[in-house]
C-alpha positions in Angstrom: -1.3 -6.9 29.9 -1.7 -7.7 26.2 0.0 -4.0 25.5 2.8 -4.9 27.7 3.5 -8.4 26.1 3.4 -6.9 22.5 5.9 -4.0 23.5 8.1 -7.0 24.6 7.6 -9.2 22.0 8.5 -5.8 19.7 11.6 -4.8 22.2 13.1 -8.1 21.4 12.6 -8.3 18.0 14.2 -5.0 17.4 17.2 -5.9 19.4 17.8 -9.2 17.3 17.4 -7.2 14.0 20.0 -4.7 14.6 22.5 -7.6 15.2 21.2 -9.7 12.4 23.6 -9.7 9.5 24.6 -6.3 9.9 20.9 -5.1 9.3 20.3 -2.0 11.6 17.4 0.6 11.4 16.7 3.8 13.7 14.1 3.9 16.6 12.1 6.3 18.1 9.6 6.7 21.6 7.4 9.3 21.2 5.3 11.4 24.1 2.8 14.0 22.9 0.6 16.0 24.7 -2.0 17.8 22.4 -5.0 20.6 22.9 -7.7 20.5 20.3 -9.6 24.0 20.0 -13.0 22.6 18.1 -14.1 25.9 17.5 -10.7 27.4 15.7 -9.4 23.9 14.5 -6.4 24.7 16.2 -3.9 22.6 18.4 -0.8 23.3 20.6 1.2 20.4 21.9 4.5 19.0 23.3 6.3 16.4 21.9 9.4 14.4 23.7 11.2 11.7 21.6 13.8 9.6 22.3 16.2 8.6 19.2 18.1 5.8 19.0 20.6 6.0 16.4 21.3 2.2 15.4 23.0 3.0 12.2 27.0 2.8 12.0 27.5 7.0 11.5 27.6 9.8 13.4 24.4 12.0 12.7 25.1 15.8 12.7 21.4 16.9 11.3 18.2 15.3 11.4 14.8 16.2 9.7 11.1 16.2 10.6 8.3 16.0 8.2 5.5 19.1 8.8 3.1 17.5 6.4 0.4 20.5 7.4 2.5 23.1 5.6 1.3 21.2 2.3 -2.0 23.2 2.3 -1.0 26.8 2.0 -1.2 28.6 -1.5 2.1 28.6 -3.0 3.0 25.5 -1.3 4.9 22.6 -3.7 1.7 20.6 -3.5 0.0 23.2 -4.7 1.8 24.0 -7.7 2.1 20.3 -8.4 -1.6 20.5 -8.9 -1.5 23.6 -10.9 1.2 21.6 -13.5 0.1 17.8 -13.5 -2.1 17.2 -16.4 -4.4 15.2 -14.5 -5.0 16.8 -11.0 -6.9 14.7 -8.1 -10.3 15.7 -8.7 -10.8 15.7 -5.0 -8.2 18.2 -5.0 -9.1 21.2 -7.3 -12.2 23.3 -8.0 -13.7 22.5 -11.7 -15.6 25.4 -13.8 -16.8 25.5 -17.0 -16.9 28.7 -19.4 -17.9 28.3 -23.2 -17.6 25.0 -23.1 -13.9 24.3 -21.8 -13.2 23.1 -18.4 -11.2 25.0 -16.3 -9.3 23.4 -13.2 -8.0 25.5 -9.7 -6.2 24.1 -7.0 -8.6 24.1 -3.5 -4.8 24.8 -1.8 -4.5 28.1 -4.0 -8.0 29.3 -2.9 -7.6 29.3 0.9 -8.2 32.0 3.1 -5.5 31.9 6.1 -8.3 30.6 8.7 -8.6 27.5 6.3 -4.7 26.6 5.4 -2.7 24.0 7.5 0.4 24.8 9.3 2.9 23.4 11.8 5.0 25.5 13.8 7.9 24.1 16.2 9.6 26.1 18.9 11.4 25.7 21.7 13.3 22.7 20.1 16.2 21.7 22.5 18.4 18.2 22.8 19.3 16.9 25.5 18.5 20.5 26.8 20.4 22.2 24.7 18.7 24.6 22.0 19.3 23.1 18.3 18.8 25.3 15.1 15.8 24.3 13.5 14.9 25.7 9.6 11.6 25.6 8.1 11.5 24.5 4.3 8.3 23.7 3.1 7.2 20.4 4.8 10.5 19.8 6.3 12.0 20.9 9.4 16.1 20.8 9.4 17.5 20.5 12.5 21.3 21.2 13.3 22.1 19.2 16.3 23.8 20.6 19.3 25.5 17.6 19.6 26.5 14.6 16.9 24.5 11.6 17.7 27.4 8.8 17.7 26.6 5.0 16.8 24.3 3.3 19.2 24.1 6.6 20.7 20.7 7.6 22.4 19.3 11.5 22.3 16.1 13.1 23.6 14.5 15.9 21.4 11.9 18.0 23.2 9.6 20.7 21.3 6.7 22.4 21.1 4.2 22.9 18.3 1.1 24.3 17.2 -1.2 23.6 14.3 -4.0 24.4 12.4 -6.0 21.6 10.7 -6.7 22.6 6.8 -9.9 22.6 4.9 -10.1 18.8 3.9 -8.3 18.8 0.8 -6.4 15.5 0.5 -6.7 12.8 3.3 -6.0 14.9 6.6 -8.5 18.2 7.1 -11.6 19.3 9.0 -15.2 19.0 7.7 -15.1 16.4 5.2 -17.6 16.2 2.1 -19.3 13.5 4.5 -19.5 16.0 7.5 -16.9 14.4 9.7 -15.2 16.9 11.9 -11.4 16.3 12.3 -9.1 13.7 10.1 -6.1 13.8 11.9 -3.6 12.4 9.9 -0.4 13.7 9.3 -0.9 16.2 11.6 2.4 16.2 14.1 6.2 16.8 13.8 7.5 13.5 12.3 11.0 12.0 12.4 12.2 11.2 9.0 13.8 8.2 8.2 17.3 7.2 8.0 18.5 4.1 6.7 21.4 2.1 4.5 20.4 4.7 1.8 20.5 7.7 3.9 17.5 10.1 4.7 14.3 10.1 3.5 13.3 13.8 4.1 11.0 13.9 1.1 9.0 17.1 0.7 4.8 16.3 1.0 3.1 16.7 -2.4 0.3 13.8 -1.8 1.9 10.8 -2.3 2.8 8.1 0.5 4.9 8.0 3.2 7.9 6.3 4.8 8.4 6.4 8.4 10.4 5.2 11.7 9.3 2.5 13.9 8.6 3.4 17.8 6.2 3.3 20.7 3.6 6.4 20.6 2.4 7.5 24.2 -0.4 10.6 22.8 -2.7 12.5 25.1 -5.4 14.7 23.4 -7.3 16.8 25.4 -10.6 17.8 23.3 -14.2 18.7 23.9 -15.9 16.1 25.8 -18.9 15.6 23.0 -16.4 14.5 20.8 -15.8 10.6 20.1 -12.3 9.5 19.0 -11.0 6.6 17.2 -7.5 5.9 15.6 -3.8 4.2 16.1 -3.1 2.4 19.8 -5.0 1.4 22.7 -7.0 3.6 24.7 -5.3 3.5 28.4 -8.0 5.4 30.5 -11.4 3.9 28.8 -13.1 3.3 31.8 -12.6 7.3 32.2 -13.8 8.0 28.9 -16.7 5.5 28.1 -17.7 5.6 24.5 -18.2 2.2 24.0 -14.6 1.7 24.9 -15.4 0.7 28.5 -14.9 -2.6 29.9 -18.0 -4.1 29.8 -20.5 -3.7 32.8 -18.8 -0.3 33.5 -21.0 2.5 33.6 -18.9 5.8 32.7 -20.7 9.5 33.9 -18.9 12.5 32.8 -19.6 15.3 35.3 -21.6 18.3 33.3 -19.0 21.0 34.7 -16.4 18.9 32.9 -16.0 20.9 29.7 -13.1 18.4 27.9 -11.9 15.1 28.3 -8.4 13.9 27.6 -8.1 10.5 25.8 -4.7 8.5 26.8 -3.9 6.2 23.6 -0.5 4.0 23.7 0.7 2.7 20.2 3.4 -0.1 20.5 5.9 -0.6 17.3 4.3 1.9 14.7 5.4 3.8 12.2 2.7 6.4 12.4 0.3 8.1 14.6 -3.2 9.3 13.2 -6.8 9.8 14.8 -10.3 11.2 14.2 -12.9 12.4 16.3 -16.2 13.6 15.7 -19.6 14.5 18.2 -22.0 12.4 15.9 -19.7 8.9 15.9 -21.5 5.6 16.6 -18.8 3.5 17.8 -19.3 -0.9 17.7 -16.9 -3.0 19.0 -17.0 -6.2 17.1 -14.6 -9.7 17.8 -12.0 -10.4 15.4 -9.8 -13.2 15.1 -7.0 -13.9 17.4 -8.8 -12.2 20.1 -8.2 -8.9 18.0 -11.1 -6.1 18.8 -12.1 -4.6 16.0 -13.7 -0.9 16.2 -16.1 1.0 13.9 -16.9 4.7 14.4 -19.3 6.2 11.4 -21.8 9.3 11.6 -25.4 8.7 12.9 -27.0 8.6 9.6 -29.5 6.4 9.0 -28.5 5.5 5.1 -25.4 4.5 6.7 -26.3 2.3 9.4 -27.2 -1.2 7.6 -24.2 -1.5 5.5 -22.1 -0.3 8.4 -23.3 -3.1 10.3 -23.2 -5.6 7.8 -19.7 -5.1 6.7 -18.5 -5.5 10.8 -18.4 -9.4 10.3 -17.0 -9.1 6.8 -14.2 -7.2 8.1 -13.4 -10.2 10.7 -13.5 -12.3 7.6 -10.9 -10.4 6.0 -8.4 -10.3 8.9 -8.5 -13.9 9.0 -8.1 -14.4 5.2 -5.0 -12.1 5.9 -3.8 -13.8 8.6 -3.8 -17.1 7.1 -2.5 -16.3 4.0 0.0 -13.5 4.9 0.7 -13.9 8.3 -0.5 -13.3 12.2 -1.6 -9.4 12.8 0.5 -8.8 15.2 -1.5 -6.0 17.2 -5.1 -6.7 19.6 -7.2 -3.8 17.8 -7.5 -2.3 14.4 -10.7 0.6 13.6 -12.2 1.4 10.5 -13.2 5.2 10.6 -15.2 7.3 8.5 -13.1 10.2 7.7 -10.8 11.6 5.3 -11.3 12.0 1.5 -11.3 8.5 0.0 -9.5 5.5 1.9 -6.2 5.7 3.3 -4.0 3.2 5.7 -3.0 4.2 8.9 -1.1 2.5 11.9 -4.1 0.1 13.5 -6.5 1.7 11.8 -8.2 3.8 8.2 -10.0 6.6 7.5 -12.6 5.9 4.5 -15.1 7.8 3.1 -18.4 5.7 4.4 -21.3 6.8 1.9 -20.5 4.0 -0.6 -22.5 0.9 -1.3 -22.4 -2.3 0.5 -19.9 -4.0 -1.7 -17.8 -0.5 -2.3 -17.8 -0.4 1.4 -16.1 -4.1 2.0 -14.1 -3.8 -0.9 -12.1 -0.2 0.4 -11.7 -2.0 4.1 -10.4 -5.0 2.2 -7.9 -2.9 0.9 -6.9 -0.9 3.5 -6.8 -3.2 6.2 -4.6 -5.2 3.9 -2.1 -2.3 4.1 -1.7 -3.1 7.7 0.6 -6.1 6.8 2.3 -4.8 3.3 2.8 -1.1 4.6 2.4 -1.2 8.4 4.4 -4.1 9.3 6.6 -5.0 6.2 6.5 -1.3 5.4 8.2 -0.7 1.9 10.0 2.6 1.1 6.3 3.5 -0.5 7.5 6.8 -2.1 10.8 4.8 -3.8 9.0 1.4 -4.5 4.9 2.5 -4.3 4.4 -0.8 -6.3 5.4 -3.4 -3.7 2.9 -1.9 -1.1 0.1 -1.3 -3.3 0.8 -3.8 -6.0 0.9 -6.3 -3.2 -1.9 -5.2 -1.3 -4.1 -5.3 -4.3 -3.2 -8.5 -4.7 -3.9 -9.9 -1.4 -7.3 -7.9 -1.2 -8.8 -9.1 -4.4 -8.4 -12.5 -3.6 -9.7 -12.0 -0.2 -12.9 -10.2 -2.0 -13.1 -13.1 -4.2 -13.5 -15.5 -0.9 -15.4 -13.1 1.3 -17.6 -11.3 -0.8 -17.6 -13.3 -4.1 -19.4 -11.5 -7.6 -21.2 -13.3 -9.7 -19.9 -11.9 -13.1 -16.3 -12.1 -12.1 -14.4 -15.2 -13.3 -10.3 -13.6 -12.6 -10.3 -11.7 -9.3 -7.1 -9.5 -11.2 -9.3 -9.2 -14.6 -9.4 -5.1 -14.1 -5.8 -5.1 -13.1 -5.1 -6.5 -16.4 -7.1 -4.3 -18.1 -6.0 -1.3 -16.5 -1.9 -2.2 -17.2 -3.0 -2.7 -20.9 -5.0 0.8 -21.3 -1.8 2.7 -19.9 0.6 0.8 -22.4 -1.7 1.8 -25.4 -1.5 5.4 -24.1 2.6 4.9 -24.9 2.8 6.9 -21.9 4.1 4.5 -19.3 7.3 5.2 -17.1 9.2 2.3 -15.3 7.9 1.6 -11.6 11.4 2.6 -10.2 10.1 6.2 -10.9 9.8 8.2 -7.7 5.7 8.7 -6.9 6.5 11.9 -7.1 8.2 12.1 -10.0 5.3 10.7 -12.3 4.1 12.8 -15.1 0.8 11.8 -14.4 -1.7 10.4 -11.8 -3.0 8.1 -13.9 0.6 6.5 -14.8 1.2 6.5 -11.0 -1.9 4.8 -10.1 -2.0 1.9 -12.5 1.8 1.3 -12.3 1.8 1.2 -8.8 -1.6 -0.4 -8.1 -2.1 -2.6 -11.1 0.9 -3.3 -12.7 2.5 -3.6 -9.1 -0.5 -6.7 -8.9 0.6 -8.1 -12.0 4.1 -8.7 -11.0 2.4 -10.9 -7.9 0.1 -12.6 -10.7 2.5 -13.0 -13.5 5.3 -14.2 -10.8 2.4 -16.9 -9.5 3.2 -18.2 -13.8 6.3 -18.3 -13.2 7.5 -20.1 -10.1 3.6 -22.0 -9.4 0.6 -20.7 -7.4 1.7 -22.5 -4.3 5.1 -21.3 -4.8 3.9 -17.7 -4.6 2.2 -18.4 -1.7 4.6 -19.6 0.3 7.1 -16.8 -0.9 4.0 -14.4 0.6 4.2 -15.9 4.1 8.1 -16.0 3.8 8.8 -12.8 3.0 6.2 -11.5 5.8 7.5 -14.2 8.4 11.5 -12.7 7.6 11.0 -9.2 7.0 8.3 -8.1 9.3 9.4 -4.5 10.9 12.4 -4.4 8.1 11.7 -1.8 5.8 12.6 -4.8 2.9 13.5 -3.7 -0.9 12.6 -5.1 -4.1 15.1 -7.4 -4.0 14.6 -8.7 -0.5 11.3 -10.2 -1.6 12.8 -11.6 -5.0 15.9 -13.3 -3.1 12.6 -15.1 -0.9 11.0 -16.2 -4.3 14.3 -17.1 -5.3 15.0 -19.6 -2.2 11.5 -20.6 -2.1 11.4 -21.9 -5.9 15.1 -22.4 -6.6 15.0 -20.2 -9.7 16.9 -17.0 -11.2 14.5 -14.2 -11.1 16.6 -11.4 -11.4 15.7 -10.7 -15.2 12.1 -10.8 -14.0 12.5 -8.0 -11.2 14.5 -5.4 -13.8 12.5 -5.9 -17.1 8.9 -5.3 -15.0 10.0 -3.0 -12.7 13.0 -0.8 -14.2 11.6 -0.8 -18.0 9.1 -0.3 -19.6 9.4 -3.6 -21.8 6.3 -5.2 -22.8 5.4 -9.1 -23.3 4.3 -10.3 -26.8 4.6 -13.7 -28.0 2.8 -15.2 -30.5 2.3 -18.6 -33.0 4.2 -17.7 -36.0 3.4 -20.6 -37.7 1.8 -23.9 -37.5 2.9 -26.4 -40.3 2.5 -30.3 -41.4 5.4 -32.2 -41.1 4.9 -35.5 -42.4 2.1 -36.7 -39.7 3.2 -34.4 -37.2 2.8 -31.1 -36.7 5.5 -28.2 -36.8 5.1 -25.1 -34.3 7.1 -22.0 -34.3 6.7 -19.5 -31.5 8.1 -16.2 -31.9 8.7 -13.6 -29.4 8.0 -10.3 -30.3 7.8 -7.9 -27.2 11.3 -6.9 -25.5 10.8 -8.8 -22.1 11.2 -12.4 -22.1 8.9 -14.8 -20.7 8.7 -18.6 -19.8 5.9 -20.3 -22.0 2.9 -22.7 -21.0 1.7 -23.7 -24.1 -1.7 -25.9 -24.2 -2.8 -28.0 -27.3 -6.4 -29.5 -27.5 -6.8 -32.4 -29.8 -9.9 -32.9 -31.6 -11.0 -35.7 -29.3 -10.8 -33.7 -26.4 -7.6 -34.7 -24.7 -5.3 -32.0 -23.9 -0.9 -31.8 -24.0 0.8 -29.0 -22.3 4.1 -28.0 -23.8 6.4 -25.9 -21.5 9.5 -23.8 -22.5 11.1 -22.4 -19.6 13.7 -19.7 -20.1 17.7 -20.6 -20.0 18.0 -17.9 -17.7 15.6 -19.1 -15.1 17.7 -21.7 -14.1 14.8 -23.7 -12.9 11.6 -25.4 -14.0 8.0 -25.0 -12.3 5.9 -27.7 -11.4 3.2 -29.0 -13.8 -0.2 -26.3 -13.3 -2.3 -28.9 -15.0 -2.2 -31.8 -12.8 -3.3 -35.2 -15.0 -2.6 -33.7 -18.6 0.3 -35.1 -20.2 3.6 -32.0 -20.1 6.0 -32.4 -22.8 9.3 -30.2 -21.9 10.8 -28.0 -24.5 14.4 -26.9 -24.4 15.2 -23.8 -22.6 14.6 -21.0 -24.9 17.5 -18.1 -24.5 16.2 -14.5 -24.6 18.5 -13.9 -27.7 16.7 -16.1 -29.9 13.7 -14.3 -31.6 12.1 -17.7 -32.2 11.6 -21.5 -30.8 10.4 -24.2 -32.8 8.9 -27.5 -31.3 7.1 -30.6 -32.3 3.6 -32.0 -31.8 3.8 -35.9 -32.2 0.0 -35.9 -34.1 -0.8 -34.5 -37.4 -2.3 -31.0 -37.9 -6.1 -32.7 -38.5 -5.9 -34.0 -35.0 -5.6 -30.2 -33.5 -8.3 -28.5 -31.9 -6.5 -25.6 -30.9 -3.0 -24.5 -29.5 -2.7 -21.7 -27.2 -0.1 -19.7 -25.3 -0.8 -19.1 -21.8 -4.3 -20.5 -21.6 -4.9 -19.2 -17.9 -4.2 -15.7 -19.4 -1.3 -14.6 -16.4 1.0 -13.2 -18.5 0.1 -9.7 -19.6 0.9 -10.2 -23.1 -0.2 -7.2 -24.8 -1.3 -8.8 -28.0 -3.4 -11.7 -27.0 -5.1 -12.9 -30.4 -1.5 -14.0 -31.8 -1.5 -16.6 -29.0 -3.9 -18.9 -30.0 -4.3 -21.0 -33.2 -6.6 -21.3 -35.5 -6.2 -17.4 -35.3 -9.5 -15.7 -33.7 -11.7 -13.8 -36.1 -10.0 -10.2 -36.1 -12.5 -7.4 -34.2 -10.8 -4.6 -35.8 -9.4 -3.8 -32.3 -6.4 -1.2 -32.1 -3.2 -3.2 -31.6 -0.9 -2.3 -29.3 2.6 -1.2 -30.5 5.6 -3.2 -28.5 
């Protein structure tokens, strides 16, 4: 009944979403029946897909993703590994000869029985054959008949695939011995939205998908235990810890295979993993959510995986309270894959980790359930939104759930990573498509760390309380709607009453840096005159804290004129003096402190270090003793 209730809620929501303010999105309903041969790692399946065209456009072509085809010598993913300056270490074989390190793409070394592939045959549209063409990881389909606006059509097809050697995310026989990590494994409908088709080739980055309902049956050797997306419909026939309390499941010896039947309502992906040696634990989560844990039956893993389970419930509770309610009643943490990757209603993570690392990776991947699997921005185009927002909320959650004794600011590493990237001089704008960053390093820091700093600095600009309200309102208004950066900016503007276009543009669409400094402090006849200087190209409002020799403090606040608003006083109990708005075109700002220089102990710009100012030593008076570190260029 819970599943039917969720499905009806999502159906009502999507129906209203189409009508609101001209917004529309496509919808898919999948039925798949799959047979897996665990000896050959090959599988065959049938897919029935009902596609609803909620767009105002008549569609004559559609596209499907065939991700498995990336794991073949000569694929775009293979060539990218051979040409990028810093290939993913998991995906290359590294050797040394004469002191010189050489890397080879692991994909280029795959033999025919190790590659991945996904073939589609017998493609029909409402019973009529359609023309299909395979181009790498994309299936192009010329329809038998156009799909009119508000029209529906049914696609049926057969597919057969081979699970590749574990190289990136999906695959067989991982480094930790997990048999099957089945992600990106089926013909998946590409997204069509107000920007058009998003039929991006797969080279190892992120995803974009169409929401819908998945009805999936997987037939596999009876010794294998499965976990993944959706609710198991026949749990009292399967057992393995899924059965209702008090039910005893006996599988006859003569039975060779079991068919696992899953239903996943209103998701944009379906993933699963399988292994003969999984332990399966169930732990109660908040709001009656069942938390499932599947991990290898190894003595060295059990203690950490058991300890991690109540922490996972705490993490979900934190995200519920600080972002919004998790809309499903199941979530699975599964040992598999090659690191950590989020999927609908589950995550696959490597499991042979320290306790802290295990909780940390679970925090991050689970947080994606709110940002990538409920909000679901286009992660290929706006990776900084999903990865950055996820990093922000998971770092906050870890500071609460598993605090570090040494860590003062949960965002310190994000600032350090960003400063490192700026120092290299190789940064690219965050608007760069995820597939087309020159370096993995730049992509990673730009998406994760700089994306996280977008929020930490937004809290500095509009106030922490307004930031918290913005995140909740954004989730409430845009869940299941594929929001864009502008949608988030507008939410923050409505909450704060400020204009924030300048911030979105400079931080995400340029590589402009922030650098403010105290240019001069001089006596002004019993008072003190301070001259501030903008050195970097990116404008910001400024908090300046003055500490007097008697220990008292006074803050000075210089908003940007183009903000058209001011934030609340972030320092309760501290006198606050407003300075005139600082127009960006003016390189300096002068103000007066009503006390002489002898009364002043310290003047500091941004005392909480929330601005990603690339040269901190000029933010303080008296100037700190030089440490001979290299100065970042703006």
